[in-house]
Short mmCIF file of the C-alpha atoms (twelve columns), coordinates in Angstrom:
data_MODEL
# 
_entry.id   MODEL 
# 
loop_
_atom_site.group_PDB 
_atom_site.id 
_atom_site.type_symbol 
_atom_site.label_atom_id 
_atom_site.label_alt_id 
_atom_site.label_comp_id 
_atom_site.label_asym_id 
_atom_site.label_seq_id 
_atom_site.Cartn_x 
_atom_site.Cartn_y 
_atom_site.Cartn_z 
_atom_site.pdbx_PDB_model_num 
ATOM 1   C CA . MET A 1   159.088 -68.776 150.361 1 
ATOM 2   C CA . LYS A 2   157.983 -68.621 154.115 1 
ATOM 3   C CA . VAL A 3   159.887 -66.454 156.243 1 
ATOM 4   C CA . ALA A 4   159.647 -66.763 160.103 1 
ATOM 5   C CA . PHE A 5   160.000 -63.057 161.342 1 
ATOM 6   C CA . PHE A 6   160.911 -62.760 164.967 1 
ATOM 7   C CA . SER A 7   160.869 -59.964 167.453 1 
ATOM 8   C CA . ALA A 8   158.211 -58.410 165.194 1 
ATOM 9   C CA . LYS A 9   157.138 -55.064 166.300 1 
ATOM 10  C CA . LYS A 10  153.902 -53.065 164.930 1 
ATOM 11  C CA . TYR A 11  156.080 -50.198 163.275 1 
ATOM 12  C CA . GLU A 12  158.176 -53.024 161.493 1 
ATOM 13  C CA . VAL A 13  155.149 -55.362 160.605 1 
ATOM 14  C CA . GLU A 14  153.376 -52.407 158.743 1 
ATOM 15  C CA . ILE A 15  156.408 -51.325 156.615 1 
ATOM 16  C CA . PHE A 16  157.320 -54.859 155.735 1 
ATOM 17  C CA . LYS A 17  153.774 -55.634 154.567 1 
ATOM 18  C CA . GLN A 18  153.738 -52.704 152.559 1 
ATOM 19  C CA . SER A 19  157.192 -53.416 150.966 1 
ATOM 20  C CA . ASN A 20  156.326 -56.831 150.339 1 
ATOM 21  C CA . GLN A 21  153.224 -56.393 148.067 1 
ATOM 22  C CA . LYS A 22  155.096 -57.248 144.934 1 
ATOM 23  C CA . SER A 23  156.973 -60.221 146.400 1 
ATOM 24  C CA . SER A 24  156.583 -63.647 146.552 1 
ATOM 25  C CA . LEU A 25  157.712 -64.007 150.059 1 
ATOM 26  C CA . GLU A 26  155.162 -65.095 152.775 1 
ATOM 27  C CA . PHE A 27  156.199 -63.587 156.107 1 
ATOM 28  C CA . HIS A 28  154.787 -64.789 159.393 1 
ATOM 29  C CA . PHE A 29  155.319 -62.386 162.233 1 
ATOM 30  C CA . PHE A 30  156.134 -63.398 165.839 1 
ATOM 31  C CA . GLU A 31  156.482 -61.314 168.717 1 
ATOM 32  C CA . SER A 32  158.925 -63.461 170.530 1 
ATOM 33  C CA . ARG A 33  162.491 -63.083 170.301 1 
ATOM 34  C CA . LEU A 34  164.425 -66.033 168.732 1 
ATOM 35  C CA . THR A 35  165.850 -68.272 171.334 1 
ATOM 36  C CA . GLU A 36  166.302 -71.920 172.036 1 
ATOM 37  C CA . GLN A 37  162.792 -71.932 173.512 1 
ATOM 38  C CA . THR A 38  161.260 -70.167 170.730 1 
ATOM 39  C CA . ALA A 39  163.037 -71.659 167.743 1 
ATOM 40  C CA . GLN A 40  160.435 -74.282 167.083 1 
ATOM 41  C CA . LEU A 41  158.158 -71.386 165.820 1 
ATOM 42  C CA . ALA A 42  160.383 -71.418 162.522 1 
ATOM 43  C CA . LYS A 43  159.144 -74.985 161.714 1 
ATOM 44  C CA . GLY A 44  157.646 -75.015 158.060 1 
ATOM 45  C CA . HIS A 45  159.478 -72.065 156.935 1 
ATOM 46  C CA . HIS A 46  162.425 -71.628 154.610 1 
ATOM 47  C CA . ALA A 47  164.019 -68.759 156.378 1 
ATOM 48  C CA . VAL A 48  164.189 -66.662 159.514 1 
ATOM 49  C CA . CYS A 49  164.439 -62.831 159.929 1 
ATOM 50  C CA . CYS A 50  166.102 -61.755 162.965 1 
ATOM 51  C CA . PHE A 51  166.816 -58.422 164.686 1 
ATOM 52  C CA . VAL A 52  169.652 -57.389 167.026 1 
ATOM 53  C CA . ASN A 53  168.441 -59.065 170.251 1 
ATOM 54  C CA . ASP A 54  167.495 -62.368 168.623 1 
ATOM 55  C CA . VAL A 55  169.894 -65.248 169.961 1 
ATOM 56  C CA . LEU A 56  171.666 -66.856 166.999 1 
ATOM 57  C CA . ASP A 57  174.229 -69.000 168.923 1 
ATOM 58  C CA . ALA A 58  175.395 -72.530 168.068 1 
ATOM 59  C CA . PRO A 59  172.371 -74.176 169.926 1 
ATOM 60  C CA . VAL A 60  169.739 -72.036 168.222 1 
ATOM 61  C CA . LEU A 61  171.365 -72.339 164.757 1 
ATOM 62  C CA . ARG A 62  171.443 -76.289 165.072 1 
ATOM 63  C CA . ILE A 63  167.870 -76.123 165.948 1 
ATOM 64  C CA . LEU A 64  167.068 -73.899 162.731 1 
ATOM 65  C CA . ALA A 65  169.224 -76.295 160.703 1 
ATOM 66  C CA . ASP A 66  167.308 -79.277 161.834 1 
ATOM 67  C CA . LEU A 67  164.101 -77.468 160.969 1 
ATOM 68  C CA . ASN A 68  165.326 -77.333 157.487 1 
ATOM 69  C CA . ILE A 69  166.029 -73.456 157.664 1 
ATOM 70  C CA . LYS A 70  168.419 -72.452 154.991 1 
ATOM 71  C CA . TYR A 71  168.531 -68.624 155.183 1 
ATOM 72  C CA . ILE A 72  169.023 -66.095 157.941 1 
ATOM 73  C CA . ALA A 73  168.186 -62.445 157.236 1 
ATOM 74  C CA . LEU A 74  169.275 -59.995 159.653 1 
ATOM 75  C CA . ARG A 75  167.430 -56.982 159.554 1 
ATOM 76  C CA . CYS A 76  170.387 -54.855 160.761 1 
ATOM 77  C CA . ALA A 77  173.800 -53.925 160.194 1 
ATOM 78  C CA . GLY A 78  175.506 -55.597 163.050 1 
ATOM 79  C CA . TYR A 79  176.200 -59.347 163.163 1 
ATOM 80  C CA . ASN A 80  177.767 -59.748 166.724 1 
ATOM 81  C CA . ASN A 81  174.733 -61.688 167.979 1 
ATOM 82  C CA . ILE A 82  175.238 -64.521 165.328 1 
ATOM 83  C CA . ASP A 83  177.912 -67.314 165.407 1 
ATOM 84  C CA . LEU A 84  179.181 -67.116 161.886 1 
ATOM 85  C CA . ASN A 85  181.315 -70.197 162.046 1 
ATOM 86  C CA . ALA A 86  178.286 -72.466 163.398 1 
ATOM 87  C CA . ALA A 87  176.330 -71.020 160.536 1 
ATOM 88  C CA . GLN A 88  178.756 -71.961 157.877 1 
ATOM 89  C CA . ASN A 89  179.499 -75.307 159.460 1 
ATOM 90  C CA . LEU A 90  175.463 -75.960 159.469 1 
ATOM 91  C CA . GLY A 91  175.165 -74.571 155.690 1 
ATOM 92  C CA . LEU A 92  173.053 -71.583 156.729 1 
ATOM 93  C CA . GLN A 93  173.467 -68.430 154.469 1 
ATOM 94  C CA . VAL A 94  173.393 -65.390 156.328 1 
ATOM 95  C CA . PHE A 95  172.397 -61.812 155.134 1 
ATOM 96  C CA . ARG A 96  172.318 -58.475 156.651 1 
ATOM 97  C CA . VAL A 97  171.456 -54.690 155.840 1 
ATOM 98  C CA . PRO A 98  174.922 -53.372 155.876 1 
ATOM 99  C CA . GLU A 99  173.528 -49.735 155.127 1 
ATOM 100 C CA . TYR A 100 169.924 -48.327 155.796 1 
ATOM 101 C CA . SER A 101 170.452 -44.730 156.940 1 
ATOM 102 C CA . PRO A 102 173.611 -43.400 158.556 1 
ATOM 103 C CA . TYR A 103 171.710 -40.165 158.943 1 
ATOM 104 C CA . ALA A 104 169.242 -41.817 161.434 1 
ATOM 105 C CA . VAL A 105 171.879 -43.125 163.687 1 
ATOM 106 C CA . ALA A 106 173.958 -39.906 163.553 1 
ATOM 107 C CA . GLU A 107 171.247 -37.627 164.210 1 
ATOM 108 C CA . HIS A 108 170.058 -39.660 167.092 1 
ATOM 109 C CA . ALA A 109 173.472 -39.200 168.665 1 
ATOM 110 C CA . THR A 110 173.422 -35.501 168.078 1 
ATOM 111 C CA . ALA A 111 169.786 -35.328 169.654 1 
ATOM 112 C CA . LEU A 112 171.235 -37.226 172.711 1 
ATOM 113 C CA . LEU A 113 174.086 -34.940 173.055 1 
ATOM 114 C CA . LEU A 114 172.175 -31.901 172.710 1 
ATOM 115 C CA . THR A 115 169.458 -32.978 175.118 1 
ATOM 116 C CA . LEU A 116 171.916 -34.113 177.827 1 
ATOM 117 C CA . ASN A 117 174.066 -30.996 177.487 1 
ATOM 118 C CA . ARG A 118 171.279 -28.369 177.584 1 
ATOM 119 C CA . LYS A 119 169.176 -30.286 180.202 1 
ATOM 120 C CA . ILE A 120 165.977 -30.517 177.726 1 
ATOM 121 C CA . HIS A 121 164.663 -33.673 179.294 1 
ATOM 122 C CA . ARG A 122 164.823 -31.976 182.788 1 
ATOM 123 C CA . ALA A 123 163.620 -28.612 181.474 1 
ATOM 124 C CA . HIS A 124 160.499 -30.293 179.735 1 
ATOM 125 C CA . ASN A 125 159.410 -32.240 183.005 1 
ATOM 126 C CA . ARG A 126 159.852 -28.936 184.997 1 
ATOM 127 C CA . VAL A 127 157.597 -26.683 182.742 1 
ATOM 128 C CA . ARG A 128 154.899 -29.474 182.520 1 
ATOM 129 C CA . GLU A 129 154.806 -28.886 186.128 1 
ATOM 130 C CA . LEU A 130 154.721 -25.240 185.793 1 
ATOM 131 C CA . ASN A 131 158.338 -24.848 187.259 1 
ATOM 132 C CA . PHE A 132 159.919 -22.461 184.982 1 
ATOM 133 C CA . ALA A 133 163.016 -21.864 187.072 1 
ATOM 134 C CA . LEU A 134 166.493 -22.240 185.314 1 
ATOM 135 C CA . ASP A 135 168.592 -23.318 188.221 1 
ATOM 136 C CA . GLY A 136 170.637 -26.511 187.317 1 
ATOM 137 C CA . LEU A 137 170.060 -26.323 183.532 1 
ATOM 138 C CA . VAL A 138 173.313 -24.743 182.442 1 
ATOM 139 C CA . GLY A 139 175.061 -26.295 179.416 1 
ATOM 140 C CA . PHE A 140 178.021 -25.492 177.344 1 
ATOM 141 C CA . ASP A 141 178.416 -24.113 173.635 1 
ATOM 142 C CA . LEU A 142 179.422 -26.941 171.292 1 
ATOM 143 C CA . HIS A 143 181.005 -24.418 169.091 1 
ATOM 144 C CA . GLY A 144 184.864 -24.501 169.771 1 
ATOM 145 C CA . LYS A 145 184.719 -27.862 171.339 1 
ATOM 146 C CA . THR A 146 186.687 -30.917 170.603 1 
ATOM 147 C CA . VAL A 147 184.673 -33.978 169.573 1 
ATOM 148 C CA . GLY A 148 186.213 -37.388 169.344 1 
ATOM 149 C CA . VAL A 149 184.902 -40.110 167.063 1 
ATOM 150 C CA . ILE A 150 185.751 -43.577 167.305 1 
ATOM 151 C CA . GLY A 151 184.968 -45.302 163.893 1 
ATOM 152 C CA . THR A 152 184.816 -43.210 160.746 1 
ATOM 153 C CA . GLY A 153 182.474 -45.546 158.741 1 
ATOM 154 C CA . LYS A 154 179.348 -44.100 157.187 1 
ATOM 155 C CA . ILE A 155 177.659 -43.275 160.433 1 
ATOM 156 C CA . GLY A 156 180.952 -41.829 161.995 1 
ATOM 157 C CA . ARG A 157 181.415 -39.622 158.925 1 
ATOM 158 C CA . VAL A 158 177.920 -38.224 159.167 1 
ATOM 159 C CA . PHE A 159 178.189 -37.429 162.836 1 
ATOM 160 C CA . ALA A 160 181.484 -35.728 162.070 1 
ATOM 161 C CA . THR A 161 180.004 -33.675 159.474 1 
ATOM 162 C CA . ILE A 162 177.345 -32.679 161.885 1 
ATOM 163 C CA . MET A 163 179.788 -31.775 164.591 1 
ATOM 164 C CA . LYS A 164 181.871 -29.746 161.829 1 
ATOM 165 C CA . GLY A 165 178.694 -27.895 161.187 1 
ATOM 166 C CA . PHE A 166 178.412 -26.813 164.906 1 
ATOM 167 C CA . GLY A 167 181.980 -25.545 164.732 1 
ATOM 168 C CA . CYS A 168 183.631 -28.233 166.493 1 
ATOM 169 C CA . ARG A 169 187.229 -29.517 165.948 1 
ATOM 170 C CA . VAL A 170 186.953 -33.400 165.425 1 
ATOM 171 C CA . LEU A 171 189.530 -35.918 166.324 1 
ATOM 172 C CA . ALA A 172 188.908 -39.617 164.896 1 
ATOM 173 C CA . PHE A 173 190.382 -42.950 165.392 1 
ATOM 174 C CA . ASP A 174 189.981 -45.716 162.946 1 
ATOM 175 C CA . PRO A 175 192.197 -48.879 162.286 1 
ATOM 176 C CA . HIS A 176 191.438 -48.044 158.543 1 
ATOM 177 C CA . PRO A 177 191.417 -44.384 158.294 1 
ATOM 178 C CA . ASN A 178 189.163 -42.918 155.421 1 
ATOM 179 C CA . THR A 179 191.344 -40.734 153.098 1 
ATOM 180 C CA . ASP A 180 188.431 -39.639 151.029 1 
ATOM 181 C CA . LEU A 181 186.610 -37.569 153.762 1 
ATOM 182 C CA . LYS A 182 185.619 -34.221 152.578 1 
ATOM 183 C CA . ILE A 183 185.667 -32.605 155.720 1 
ATOM 184 C CA . ASP A 184 188.591 -31.462 158.076 1 
ATOM 185 C CA . ILE A 185 189.146 -34.130 160.627 1 
ATOM 186 C CA . GLU A 186 192.383 -35.393 162.506 1 
ATOM 187 C CA . TYR A 187 193.167 -39.025 162.800 1 
ATOM 188 C CA . VAL A 188 194.865 -39.592 166.165 1 
ATOM 189 C CA . THR A 189 195.455 -42.345 168.540 1 
ATOM 190 C CA . LEU A 190 192.907 -43.560 170.847 1 
ATOM 191 C CA . ASN A 191 194.823 -42.166 173.881 1 
ATOM 192 C CA . GLU A 192 194.877 -38.693 172.218 1 
ATOM 193 C CA . ILE A 193 191.168 -39.016 171.559 1 
ATOM 194 C CA . TYR A 194 190.357 -39.880 175.350 1 
ATOM 195 C CA . ARG A 195 192.703 -37.148 176.647 1 
ATOM 196 C CA . ASN A 196 191.236 -34.210 174.484 1 
ATOM 197 C CA . SER A 197 187.620 -34.952 173.683 1 
ATOM 198 C CA . ASP A 198 184.931 -32.901 175.303 1 
ATOM 199 C CA . VAL A 199 182.518 -35.222 173.545 1 
ATOM 200 C CA . LEU A 200 183.438 -38.822 172.545 1 
ATOM 201 C CA . SER A 201 181.072 -40.678 170.070 1 
ATOM 202 C CA . LEU A 202 181.271 -44.520 169.444 1 
ATOM 203 C CA . HIS A 203 180.574 -45.703 165.788 1 
ATOM 204 C CA . CYS A 204 182.457 -48.818 165.803 1 
ATOM 205 C CA . PRO A 205 181.293 -52.408 165.151 1 
ATOM 206 C CA . LEU A 206 181.549 -54.703 168.192 1 
ATOM 207 C CA . ASN A 207 184.076 -57.398 167.718 1 
ATOM 208 C CA . GLU A 208 187.220 -58.773 169.671 1 
ATOM 209 C CA . HIS A 209 189.112 -55.565 169.313 1 
ATOM 210 C CA . THR A 210 186.306 -53.194 170.640 1 
ATOM 211 C CA . ARG A 211 184.575 -55.271 173.436 1 
ATOM 212 C CA . TYR A 212 184.976 -53.026 176.686 1 
ATOM 213 C CA . LEU A 213 187.059 -50.395 174.524 1 
ATOM 214 C CA . LEU A 214 185.889 -47.949 176.954 1 
ATOM 215 C CA . ASN A 215 187.007 -49.370 180.235 1 
ATOM 216 C CA . GLU A 216 188.427 -48.141 183.373 1 
ATOM 217 C CA . GLN A 217 191.738 -47.253 181.798 1 
ATOM 218 C CA . ALA A 218 190.114 -45.069 179.171 1 
ATOM 219 C CA . PHE A 219 187.712 -43.413 181.579 1 
ATOM 220 C CA . GLY A 220 190.762 -42.523 183.692 1 
ATOM 221 C CA . GLN A 221 192.163 -40.532 180.834 1 
ATOM 222 C CA . MET A 222 189.197 -38.582 179.720 1 
ATOM 223 C CA . LYS A 223 188.222 -35.006 180.604 1 
ATOM 224 C CA . ARG A 224 186.070 -34.687 183.834 1 
ATOM 225 C CA . ASN A 225 183.479 -32.770 182.205 1 
ATOM 226 C CA . ALA A 226 183.336 -35.030 178.907 1 
ATOM 227 C CA . ILE A 227 180.266 -36.672 177.431 1 
ATOM 228 C CA . LEU A 228 180.278 -40.088 176.159 1 
ATOM 229 C CA . ILE A 229 178.009 -41.317 173.416 1 
ATOM 230 C CA . ASN A 230 176.981 -44.840 172.272 1 
ATOM 231 C CA . THR A 231 174.779 -45.650 169.506 1 
ATOM 232 C CA . GLY A 232 176.837 -48.546 168.354 1 
ATOM 233 C CA . ARG A 233 176.683 -51.752 170.686 1 
ATOM 234 C CA . GLY A 234 176.512 -51.824 174.382 1 
ATOM 235 C CA . ALA A 235 179.401 -53.988 175.046 1 
ATOM 236 C CA . ILE A 236 181.927 -51.533 173.611 1 
ATOM 237 C CA . ILE A 237 181.479 -49.874 177.038 1 
ATOM 238 C CA . ASP A 238 182.453 -51.624 180.259 1 
ATOM 239 C CA . THR A 239 179.181 -50.667 181.970 1 
ATOM 240 C CA . LYS A 240 180.463 -51.238 185.635 1 
ATOM 241 C CA . ALA A 241 183.590 -49.130 184.747 1 
ATOM 242 C CA . LEU A 242 181.180 -46.556 183.406 1 
ATOM 243 C CA . ILE A 243 179.115 -46.447 186.639 1 
ATOM 244 C CA . ASN A 244 182.235 -46.088 188.796 1 
ATOM 245 C CA . ALA A 245 183.428 -43.149 186.241 1 
ATOM 246 C CA . LEU A 246 180.075 -41.536 186.834 1 
ATOM 247 C CA . LYS A 247 180.137 -41.831 190.622 1 
ATOM 248 C CA . THR A 248 183.512 -40.506 190.874 1 
ATOM 249 C CA . HIS A 249 182.937 -37.638 188.543 1 
ATOM 250 C CA . GLN A 250 185.721 -38.881 186.159 1 
ATOM 251 C CA . ILE A 251 183.318 -37.733 183.346 1 
ATOM 252 C CA . GLY A 252 180.600 -35.491 182.820 1 
ATOM 253 C CA . GLY A 253 177.803 -37.788 181.558 1 
ATOM 254 C CA . ALA A 254 176.699 -40.368 179.153 1 
ATOM 255 C CA . CYS A 255 174.210 -40.717 176.425 1 
ATOM 256 C CA . LEU A 256 173.476 -44.298 175.671 1 
ATOM 257 C CA . ASP A 257 171.145 -45.873 173.173 1 
ATOM 258 C CA . VAL A 258 172.498 -49.413 173.671 1 
ATOM 259 C CA . TYR A 259 173.291 -51.543 176.512 1 
ATOM 260 C CA . GLU A 260 175.444 -54.615 176.750 1 
ATOM 261 C CA . GLU A 261 172.716 -56.559 178.534 1 
ATOM 262 C CA . GLU A 262 169.872 -55.283 176.737 1 
ATOM 263 C CA . GLU A 263 168.471 -58.715 175.479 1 
ATOM 264 C CA . GLY A 264 164.924 -59.196 176.978 1 
ATOM 265 C CA . ILE A 265 164.753 -55.534 178.250 1 
ATOM 266 C CA . PHE A 266 164.902 -53.027 175.275 1 
ATOM 267 C CA . PHE A 267 162.061 -53.066 172.891 1 
ATOM 268 C CA . ASN A 268 159.666 -54.131 175.515 1 
ATOM 269 C CA . ASP A 269 157.354 -52.491 177.986 1 
ATOM 270 C CA . GLN A 270 158.813 -53.167 181.515 1 
ATOM 271 C CA . SER A 271 156.753 -50.289 183.295 1 
ATOM 272 C CA . ILE A 272 154.673 -52.804 185.381 1 
ATOM 273 C CA . GLU A 273 157.016 -55.609 185.968 1 
ATOM 274 C CA . GLY A 274 160.107 -53.525 186.516 1 
ATOM 275 C CA . ILE A 275 163.673 -54.837 185.620 1 
ATOM 276 C CA . GLU A 276 165.852 -57.185 187.518 1 
ATOM 277 C CA . ASP A 277 169.149 -55.856 186.090 1 
ATOM 278 C CA . ASP A 278 170.718 -53.843 188.900 1 
ATOM 279 C CA . ILE A 279 173.215 -52.286 186.699 1 
ATOM 280 C CA . LEU A 280 170.961 -50.822 184.325 1 
ATOM 281 C CA . ALA A 281 168.727 -49.811 187.207 1 
ATOM 282 C CA . ARG A 282 171.719 -47.974 188.583 1 
ATOM 283 C CA . LEU A 283 172.455 -46.208 185.396 1 
ATOM 284 C CA . THR A 284 168.892 -44.854 185.164 1 
ATOM 285 C CA . THR A 285 169.504 -42.941 188.573 1 
ATOM 286 C CA . PHE A 286 172.343 -40.737 187.405 1 
ATOM 287 C CA . PRO A 287 170.867 -37.211 186.583 1 
ATOM 288 C CA . ASN A 288 173.811 -36.840 184.028 1 
ATOM 289 C CA . VAL A 289 172.838 -40.135 181.991 1 
ATOM 290 C CA . LEU A 290 170.482 -40.202 179.067 1 
ATOM 291 C CA . ILE A 291 169.183 -43.601 177.836 1 
ATOM 292 C CA . THR A 292 167.082 -44.526 174.906 1 
ATOM 293 C CA . SER A 293 166.352 -48.103 174.119 1 
ATOM 294 C CA . HIS A 294 168.023 -48.832 170.753 1 
ATOM 295 C CA . GLN A 295 165.928 -46.244 169.179 1 
ATOM 296 C CA . ALA A 296 168.481 -44.447 166.940 1 
ATOM 297 C CA . PHE A 297 167.733 -46.594 163.673 1 
ATOM 298 C CA . LEU A 298 163.922 -45.619 164.074 1 
ATOM 299 C CA . THR A 299 163.017 -43.335 161.351 1 
ATOM 300 C CA . LYS A 300 160.634 -43.959 158.289 1 
ATOM 301 C CA . GLU A 301 163.418 -43.817 155.928 1 
ATOM 302 C CA . ALA A 302 165.567 -46.321 157.772 1 
ATOM 303 C CA . LEU A 303 162.721 -48.863 158.331 1 
ATOM 304 C CA . ALA A 304 161.955 -48.528 154.628 1 
ATOM 305 C CA . ASN A 305 165.416 -49.240 153.602 1 
ATOM 306 C CA . ILE A 306 165.523 -52.165 156.015 1 
ATOM 307 C CA . ALA A 307 162.518 -53.654 154.702 1 
ATOM 308 C CA . THR A 308 163.498 -53.322 150.970 1 
ATOM 309 C CA . THR A 309 167.093 -54.658 151.406 1 
ATOM 310 C CA . THR A 310 165.913 -57.611 153.561 1 
ATOM 311 C CA . ILE A 311 163.275 -58.441 150.903 1 
ATOM 312 C CA . GLN A 312 165.767 -58.181 148.111 1 
ATOM 313 C CA . ASN A 313 168.287 -60.429 150.023 1 
ATOM 314 C CA . LEU A 314 165.627 -63.166 150.348 1 
ATOM 315 C CA . GLU A 315 164.315 -62.970 146.933 1 
ATOM 316 C CA . ARG A 316 167.940 -63.375 145.449 1 
ATOM 317 C CA . THR A 317 168.031 -66.801 146.738 1 
ATOM 318 C CA . GLN A 318 166.552 -69.954 145.010 1 
ATOM 319 C CA . ILE A 319 164.894 -72.271 147.508 1 
ATOM 320 C CA . PRO A 320 163.219 -75.451 146.396 1 
ATOM 321 C CA . ALA A 321 159.832 -76.486 147.860 1 
ATOM 322 C CA . LEU A 322 159.484 -77.869 151.186 1 
ATOM 323 C CA . VAL A 323 159.147 -81.641 151.344 1 
# 
């Protein structure tokens, strides 16, 4: 089976090649994102393998169907970037990786929090310039603070467990509360989480109910020193409302691993050309904002699990030879 692998990065290619040694799959790796302009690269393949910022809307799916593509293998958990109704109507089967490593994402969220709170990134840059002053580097103890967790799936549960290990009180919101949790957390309303959290971490999927969940009204209820963490999907936060909250000191800071308009920016080196996105550029100017480029999943264990599951998903299919 021939598979067109879009948005290929070196760290992925190496692991997929290693994991695919005993498989009958034949991966062809393309650095390009999947878009209407690049979809023709899939010609002659049975399936495409895509990531979070590949475009899988109805026009792209129609092109893939016309090219006799039968399967779409998402090498990620989220599927907000694909038009599932269009895929079904076109007879395209879609697979994803529902779990690769909740520890990778939860630990990255924790790393972002610790870095921003204790000003590690600023201290590191100072010391490299032989500036050993401590002015402006004051943080706060996590112990005894209240941490809000929106979404208590596997990632949210791991993050809550880590926060309990720091001695935090954990509040949670989920439309489907997990009654099997072995840690002491309190399920409350969204408004209670906004009002009481010193740290608020987002671990929910992006859908019609969570788009812009963190908006002007939500920010208006939050503590003025609260830190917001998002390692889920960018559009869970209304970025313009976030910028206003930061400008007016409605919240204390933000740790962002995702951004609602990250397509075509994240995962690429923009250091020479710069970026035309004025909103993202504005975010980078705040001293109390820490941004990584959708990096939370990036551990050896997670990459290996993504490769293994994606290959297994494709191997389970029965595809006739191309005519």
